[in-house]
C-alpha positions as CSV (number, residue, x, y, z in Angstrom):
1,M,-81.3,-49.5,213.2
2,P,-77.2,-50.0,213.9
3,A,-74.8,-49.9,210.3
4,S,-74.4,-53.9,209.3
5,P,-70.1,-54.7,209.8
6,S,-69.2,-53.7,206.1
7,T,-71.4,-50.2,206.6
8,A,-69.2,-50.2,209.8
9,R,-65.7,-50.5,208.1
10,A,-66.9,-47.8,204.9
11,I,-67.6,-45.6,207.4
12,N,-64.2,-46.1,208.7
13,D,-62.8,-46.3,206.6
14,R,-63.5,-43.2,204.9
15,L,-63.0,-41.1,208.0
16,A,-60.0,-42.1,208.7
17,L,-59.1,-41.2,205.0
18,R,-60.5,-37.6,205.4
19,L,-58.4,-37.5,208.5
20,L,-55.2,-38.4,206.3
21,Q,-56.5,-35.5,204.1
22,R,-56.8,-32.8,206.9
23,E,-53.9,-33.5,208.9
24,G,-50.9,-35.5,206.4
25,P,-49.3,-38.1,207.6
26,L,-50.2,-40.0,210.7
27,T,-49.3,-42.9,212.9
28,A,-52.2,-46.0,213.9
29,G,-52.3,-44.3,216.8
30,Q,-53.1,-41.1,215.7
31,L,-55.2,-42.4,214.3
32,K,-56.4,-44.1,216.7
33,E,-57.0,-40.9,218.8
34,L,-58.6,-39.1,216.3
35,T,-61.4,-41.9,215.0
36,G,-61.7,-43.0,218.5
37,L,-61.7,-46.6,217.5
38,S,-60.0,-49.4,219.0
39,R,-56.7,-50.1,218.3
40,P,-57.9,-53.3,216.3
41,S,-60.0,-51.7,214.0
42,V,-57.3,-49.2,213.5
43,A,-54.9,-52.0,212.6
44,D,-57.9,-53.9,210.3
45,L,-58.8,-50.5,208.7
46,V,-54.9,-49.6,207.9
47,E,-54.6,-53.0,206.4
48,R,-57.7,-52.8,203.7
49,L,-56.9,-49.7,203.1
50,R,-53.1,-50.7,202.2
51,D,-54.8,-53.4,200.3
52,A,-57.1,-51.0,198.3
53,G,-53.1,-49.1,197.4
54,L,-55.2,-46.2,198.5
55,I,-52.8,-45.5,201.6
56,T,-49.1,-46.4,202.3
57,V,-46.2,-46.0,204.8
58,V,-44.3,-42.7,204.0
59,G,-42.1,-42.4,206.9
60,E,-41.6,-42.8,211.0
61,A,-42.6,-40.3,213.8
62,G,-39.3,-39.4,216.0
63,E,-36.1,-39.3,215.2
64,R,-36.1,-42.3,217.9
65,R,-39.1,-44.7,217.1
66,R,-38.9,-47.4,214.9
67,G,-40.8,-50.1,214.3
68,P,-44.9,-50.3,213.2
69,N,-46.0,-48.6,215.6
70,A,-43.7,-45.5,214.4
71,R,-45.3,-45.9,211.3
72,L,-46.7,-42.8,209.3
73,Y,-49.3,-43.6,206.6
74,G,-50.6,-40.9,204.0
75,I,-52.7,-40.9,200.9
76,V,-51.6,-42.5,197.6
77,A,-50.9,-39.0,196.1
78,D,-50.0,-40.6,192.4
79,R,-53.4,-42.9,192.2
80,A,-54.9,-40.3,190.5
81,H,-54.1,-37.2,188.7
82,L,-56.3,-34.1,188.5
83,A,-56.2,-31.4,186.0
84,A,-58.1,-27.3,186.7
85,L,-59.1,-25.1,184.1
86,D,-60.0,-21.4,184.5
87,V,-61.2,-21.0,180.6
88,R,-61.5,-17.0,180.1
89,T,-63.1,-15.2,177.2
90,E,-59.4,-14.4,176.0
91,S,-57.5,-17.4,177.5
92,V,-56.8,-20.3,178.5
93,A,-55.3,-21.6,182.1
94,V,-54.3,-25.0,183.5
95,V,-53.1,-26.5,186.9
96,V,-52.4,-30.8,187.0
97,A,-52.5,-32.0,190.2
98,D,-51.9,-35.4,192.4
99,L,-55.0,-36.9,194.5
100,L,-53.7,-34.9,197.3
101,G,-54.5,-31.4,195.0
102,R,-51.0,-30.6,195.2
103,P,-49.8,-28.9,192.2
104,L,-47.3,-31.0,189.2
105,A,-47.6,-28.7,186.4
106,E,-48.9,-25.0,185.1
107,A,-49.5,-23.6,181.4
108,S,-51.9,-20.5,180.2
109,L,-52.5,-19.8,177.0
110,P,-53.9,-16.8,175.4
111,M,-56.5,-16.6,172.8
112,G,-56.8,-13.9,170.2
113,D,-60.3,-12.4,169.1
114,G,-59.2,-13.9,165.5
115,T,-59.0,-17.2,167.2
116,G,-61.8,-19.3,165.3
117,T,-63.9,-21.9,167.3
118,G,-61.8,-24.9,166.5
119,R,-58.5,-24.1,166.4
120,A,-59.4,-22.4,170.2
121,V,-61.0,-26.1,170.9
122,E,-57.9,-27.7,169.5
123,R,-55.2,-25.2,171.5
124,A,-56.8,-25.8,174.7
125,V,-57.3,-29.0,174.9
126,A,-53.6,-29.5,173.2
127,L,-52.6,-27.6,176.6
128,V,-54.2,-29.8,179.2
129,E,-52.6,-33.0,177.5
130,R,-49.6,-31.5,177.3
131,T,-49.8,-30.2,181.1
132,A,-50.5,-33.7,182.2
133,A,-47.9,-34.9,179.9
134,A,-45.4,-32.4,181.9
135,G,-46.3,-32.8,185.2
136,G,-45.9,-37.1,184.6
137,A,-49.5,-38.3,184.7
138,T,-50.7,-40.5,181.9
139,R,-54.1,-40.4,182.6
140,L,-55.9,-38.1,184.1
141,H,-59.4,-38.9,186.6
142,T,-61.5,-35.7,187.1
143,V,-60.9,-32.4,185.1
144,G,-62.8,-29.3,186.6
145,V,-63.5,-26.6,184.3
146,G,-65.0,-22.9,185.7
147,A,-65.4,-21.0,183.1
148,P,-68.9,-17.8,182.6
149,G,-72.3,-18.8,181.7
150,L,-74.2,-20.5,183.7
151,I,-74.5,-24.2,184.1
152,D,-77.6,-26.4,183.6
153,P,-78.4,-28.1,187.1
154,A,-79.8,-30.4,185.7
155,T,-77.4,-31.7,183.1
156,G,-74.1,-29.8,183.8
157,D,-73.5,-28.7,181.0
158,L,-72.5,-24.9,180.3
159,R,-75.1,-23.2,178.1
160,D,-74.9,-21.4,175.0
161,S,-75.1,-17.4,176.2
162,A,-74.7,-14.2,174.3
163,G,-71.2,-12.6,174.3
164,L,-69.2,-15.8,175.3
165,P,-67.5,-17.4,172.2
166,A,-68.5,-20.4,171.4
167,W,-65.1,-22.4,172.0
168,H,-65.9,-22.5,175.6
169,R,-69.3,-24.8,175.5
170,R,-67.5,-27.0,172.5
171,L,-64.1,-27.3,174.7
172,V,-66.6,-29.4,177.4
173,T,-67.1,-31.7,174.8
174,A,-63.8,-32.3,173.6
175,L,-62.3,-32.7,177.2
176,T,-64.9,-35.7,177.6
177,E,-64.4,-36.9,173.7
178,R,-60.3,-37.0,174.1
179,L,-59.9,-37.5,177.6
180,P,-60.4,-40.5,179.9
181,A,-61.5,-38.6,182.6
182,R,-64.7,-37.5,184.1
183,V,-65.6,-33.6,183.2
184,L,-66.9,-31.1,185.7
185,V,-67.8,-27.4,184.8
186,E,-69.1,-24.7,187.0
187,N,-69.7,-21.2,186.5
188,E,-66.2,-19.4,187.3
189,T,-68.0,-17.3,190.2
190,N,-69.1,-20.1,192.5
191,L,-65.9,-21.9,191.9
192,A,-64.4,-18.7,193.5
193,A,-66.5,-18.4,196.0
194,R,-65.5,-22.2,197.1
195,A,-62.3,-21.6,197.1
196,E,-62.3,-18.2,199.3
197,Q,-64.5,-20.3,201.8
198,R,-62.4,-23.3,201.7
199,D,-58.6,-21.4,201.8
200,G,-59.7,-17.0,201.6
201,A,-61.7,-14.7,202.3
202,A,-64.4,-17.0,203.6
203,H,-62.9,-19.1,205.8
204,D,-64.7,-18.4,208.6
205,R,-68.2,-17.9,207.3
206,D,-70.7,-20.5,206.7
207,T,-73.0,-17.9,204.8
208,F,-71.4,-15.3,203.0
209,V,-72.2,-14.0,199.1
210,L,-68.9,-13.2,197.0
211,L,-69.8,-10.4,194.6
212,W,-67.3,-10.8,191.0
213,L,-66.5,-7.5,189.0
214,G,-64.5,-8.7,185.5
215,A,-66.5,-8.0,182.2
216,G,-69.7,-8.2,183.7
217,A,-71.2,-9.0,186.9
218,G,-72.4,-11.2,189.2
219,A,-72.3,-13.4,192.6
220,A,-72.3,-16.6,194.4
221,V,-74.4,-17.3,197.3
222,V,-73.2,-19.6,199.9
223,L,-76.3,-20.4,202.8
224,D,-75.1,-22.9,205.8
225,G,-72.2,-23.9,204.0
226,V,-74.4,-25.2,200.4
227,L,-73.7,-23.6,197.2
228,R,-77.3,-22.5,196.3
229,R,-77.7,-22.0,192.2
230,G,-81.2,-22.1,191.8
231,A,-83.6,-23.6,189.8
232,S,-82.1,-22.7,186.8
233,G,-78.6,-22.8,187.7
234,G,-79.3,-18.3,187.7
235,A,-78.8,-18.1,191.7
236,G,-76.7,-14.8,191.2
237,E,-76.8,-13.7,188.5
238,I,-77.0,-9.8,189.5
239,G,-75.7,-7.9,186.1
240,F,-79.7,-8.5,185.6
241,L,-80.8,-7.1,189.3
242,P,-82.6,-4.0,188.1
243,V,-80.7,-0.9,189.9
244,P,-81.3,2.6,189.2
245,G,-78.8,4.9,187.9
246,T,-79.0,3.0,184.1
247,D,-80.7,4.6,180.8
248,G,-83.4,1.0,180.7
249,L,-84.4,-2.3,182.7
250,P,-82.7,-5.6,181.2
251,T,-84.5,-7.9,179.1
252,A,-84.6,-11.6,179.1
253,T,-82.2,-12.0,176.5
254,A,-79.9,-8.8,177.4
255,C,-78.3,-7.2,180.9
256,D,-77.8,-3.9,179.7
257,G,-79.8,-1.6,181.7
258,G,-79.2,-3.6,184.8
259,F,-76.7,-3.9,187.5
260,H,-74.0,-4.9,184.5
261,S,-74.7,-1.5,182.8
262,L,-73.1,-0.2,186.6
263,A,-70.8,-2.5,187.4
264,G,-69.3,-4.6,184.5
265,S,-66.1,-3.6,183.1
266,A,-67.3,-1.5,179.5
267,A,-69.5,1.1,182.5
268,V,-66.0,1.1,184.6
269,A,-64.2,2.4,181.5
270,D,-66.8,5.0,180.9
271,L,-66.5,6.1,184.9
272,A,-62.8,6.3,184.7
273,A,-62.9,8.1,181.5
274,G,-65.4,10.9,183.2
275,H,-63.1,11.4,186.0
276,G,-59.8,11.8,183.1
277,L,-58.3,8.3,184.2
278,K,-56.0,6.3,181.8
279,A,-54.2,3.7,182.4
280,E,-51.9,0.9,180.4
281,P,-53.6,-2.6,180.6
282,E,-50.8,-5.1,181.1
283,P,-50.4,-8.2,179.3
284,G,-54.2,-10.4,179.8
285,E,-55.8,-7.7,181.8
286,L,-59.3,-5.7,180.8
287,P,-59.2,-2.3,180.3
288,A,-61.4,-1.3,183.3
289,A,-59.0,-3.0,186.1
290,A,-56.2,-1.2,184.8
291,L,-58.3,1.9,185.3
292,V,-59.1,0.5,188.7
293,R,-55.6,-0.6,190.1
294,Y,-54.3,2.8,188.7
295,A,-56.9,4.6,190.4
296,V,-56.1,3.0,193.5
297,D,-51.6,3.2,192.8
298,T,-52.6,7.4,192.7
299,G,-55.2,7.4,195.4
300,H,-58.0,8.8,193.3
301,A,-60.8,9.3,195.6
302,P,-63.3,10.3,193.4
303,F,-63.6,8.0,191.1
304,L,-63.2,5.4,193.7
305,A,-66.2,6.7,195.5
306,A,-68.1,6.7,192.9
307,L,-67.0,3.0,191.9
308,A,-67.7,2.4,195.6
309,D,-71.2,4.1,194.7
310,R,-72.2,2.1,192.1
311,V,-70.9,-1.0,193.8
312,A,-72.8,-0.3,197.1
313,I,-76.1,-0.9,195.1
314,G,-75.7,-4.1,194.2
315,A,-74.3,-5.3,197.3
316,A,-77.2,-3.6,199.6
317,S,-79.8,-5.0,196.9
318,V,-78.6,-8.7,197.5
319,A,-78.5,-7.9,201.4
320,A,-81.7,-7.1,201.7
321,V,-83.1,-10.4,200.3
322,L,-80.5,-12.8,201.9
323,D,-78.5,-11.2,204.6
324,P,-75.7,-13.0,204.2
325,G,-73.4,-11.3,207.0
326,C,-70.1,-11.0,204.9
327,R,-69.7,-10.2,201.2
328,G,-66.5,-11.3,199.7
329,I,-65.3,-8.6,196.0
330,D,-63.2,-10.4,193.2
331,G,-63.5,-10.7,189.6
332,E,-60.5,-8.8,187.6
333,L,-62.1,-5.6,188.5
334,G,-62.7,-6.6,192.5
335,R,-59.3,-7.7,192.9
336,A,-57.8,-4.6,191.2
337,G,-60.2,-1.9,193.9
338,G,-58.5,-4.4,196.9
339,E,-59.1,-2.9,200.2
340,A,-59.3,0.5,199.3
341,L,-62.2,-0.4,196.7
342,A,-64.1,-2.9,199.8
343,A,-63.9,-0.7,202.5
344,R,-65.5,2.4,200.9
345,V,-68.6,0.1,199.7
346,A,-69.1,-1.1,203.2
347,E,-69.2,2.0,204.2
348,R,-72.1,3.0,201.5
349,V,-73.8,-0.4,202.3
350,A,-73.4,0.6,206.4
351,V,-75.8,4.1,205.3
352,M,-78.2,2.0,202.4
353,S,-79.2,-0.9,204.4
354,P,-79.8,-1.9,208.3
355,L,-78.4,-5.3,207.8
356,R,-74.6,-5.5,209.2
357,T,-72.7,-6.7,206.1
358,E,-69.0,-6.9,206.4
359,V,-67.1,-6.6,202.5
360,R,-64.0,-8.1,202.2
361,A,-61.1,-8.1,199.4
362,S,-60.6,-11.4,197.6
363,A,-57.6,-13.3,199.4
364,L,-56.6,-15.3,196.8
365,G,-56.4,-12.9,193.6
366,G,-56.3,-14.4,190.4
367,A,-56.3,-17.5,191.7
368,A,-59.2,-18.1,193.3
369,V,-61.1,-19.8,189.8
370,L,-58.4,-22.3,189.6
371,R,-58.2,-23.1,192.3
372,G,-61.6,-23.7,193.1
373,A,-61.5,-25.7,189.9
374,L,-59.0,-28.3,191.5
375,L,-61.0,-28.1,194.8
376,T,-64.0,-29.8,192.8
377,A,-61.9,-32.5,191.2
378,R,-60.5,-33.3,193.9
379,D,-63.4,-33.6,196.2
380,A,-64.9,-35.4,193.5
381,A,-62.2,-38.2,192.8
382,Q,-61.8,-38.7,196.7
383,E,-65.5,-39.1,196.8
384,E,-65.4,-41.9,194.3
385,L,-61.7,-43.9,195.2
386,F,-62.6,-43.8,199.1
387,A,-65.4,-45.4,198.4
388,T,-64.8,-47.9,196.1
389,G,-61.3,-48.4,196.3
390,A,-61.2,-48.1,192.5
């Protein structure tokens, strides 16, 4: 059945808003051309969206043009303010942005091993509040949080995970209680994959896997443009993948003996020590990442070859099950290895697997998780506001 007039108007309004989000400010004539709607329909939707406070006149098109036809309409960026958090084991980073996702203020804070749970939570929440104030946001609409660990697909909550600080889980609860905002939590690797697909290394791919090499090893799976979390939220937990070359097998409570024991930071640090590598980490840098970075800078081929052999075992295993065609490498160790490591992994996977798999280094560097969290917050806020005009 054809859509009712009210449904058709809502569809047209959403289409126009999405175009303004993607293209930037447009004239009524440009909206008519891009939407295929009649001039009266465009005039009606512009009036509705202006009355709802979602769009406004932001300028005129062309130096010589004047009048209604030259007016440029844009989304009211300060209609809602957003925040994104990248929650690490020893730090937290925050960015506050407008409804278009344009950053207004950023800040970060280290969390030392001696910081108690309550103190860590209070410091992190206060950092969000200060950053919001610095960005001119009196109220946050939506907050996106990226953190290590499993996210329960039914509740959206961060699960208790062995080896992760207790303040991670408490932080989400505190943010929900302290801020008049919707708080959305997602696994860090999944957020990095979302950012890489939108703006980075996988921008031209609907199907790909992002391998995360950091303190531990993980992966994000995107199939046909959709992030796949699995039945329990554990899709991509390849640290538990049984692989050759370790001293045992992983268990339900520990990934020791799995791929983690080949490619996690502790294992990579041991591998580097075996090659006689030493490097001083920069502030906040994982020691293993400093060693990988040093190997790349000095061209230490034997170590990079050995590391690529290990990473390729996980990459080839995932390729055999999913055949993604493209794999990105991210995380602190993956970023430190960059193109040098990605190229070596690609060579080894090509030998190990009959399935063609391109391997790409991250294009967003350390900003991928924060960018993914901001995209999540922005899309959720726009989905709500564009649907209701609230």
